[in-house]
N, C-alpha and C positions, 0 to 999 in steps of 0.2 A: 257448438250449437248452430253455427252458421251452416255447416255441412248438413245437419239434420233438416233445417228449414229449406235449404235448396232442394234436397232430395224429396221432401214432402210436397213441395210445390210441383215438382215433376210428376210424382205419382198421383197426387190428388187433383192436379190441374187447378191449383188455387193461386191467388195473387199474394206476393210477398213484397215487402218494402226493403230496399237495400240502400246503404250508404256506399257510394262508389267513388274511388279516386282513380282518375284516368292518367295520372302523371302530371297534370297541370292544375286541375281543380277538383273539388269534392262536390258531388251531387247526390240528391236523394231521389230514388226512382221506384215506382211500382212496376213490378215485372211478373210475368207468368213463365216459369221455366219450361222449355220445350225439351231440351236435353242438356247433359253436362258430363264433363269428365274431370280429371284431376287439375286441369289447367284452364279450361274455358267453360262458360255457361252460355248456352244459346237460349234466348228468351224473348218473348214479346214485351217491348218496353212501352208503357203507357205514356211516358213523357214525350217520346218521339213518334209514337203510333206506328211502329214497325219492328221487325225482328232485328235484334242487336246481339252482338257477342261481347261478353264481359270476361276479362281476365279474373280468375279466382283470386289471385293475389291482390287485385284492386278492390275487392269487396271487403269493406272495413267492418260492416255489420249487416245483419239480416233479421227481420222480424215478420211475423204473420201480419198481413194487411188489416188495418182497422179503419173502416170508413169514418169520416169526421161526424161527430154527433152521436155515434153509437157507443153506449156504455156497456162494457163487458165485465165490470167488477161487481155487479149486483144482480142477483137472480130474484125475480119476482114470482111469487106463487099465486096462481089463480085458482079459486075454488068454485 
């Protein structure tokens, strides 16, 4: 699933949230993937406000970004 989310971010130019282990500590980051291959993800990191490179092996999980306060589990119908 992580591979699908990374690929979707690159194709659709959307933000994703990753949990990343750099060998010393675990961080959660919102990123927008620029390009990727089997080993590296090049992305704009909103935590550092710059382009960063992430080892694929260090990405512990990935999910589509959900802004705080936005509910996505309920659809309201307007008539």
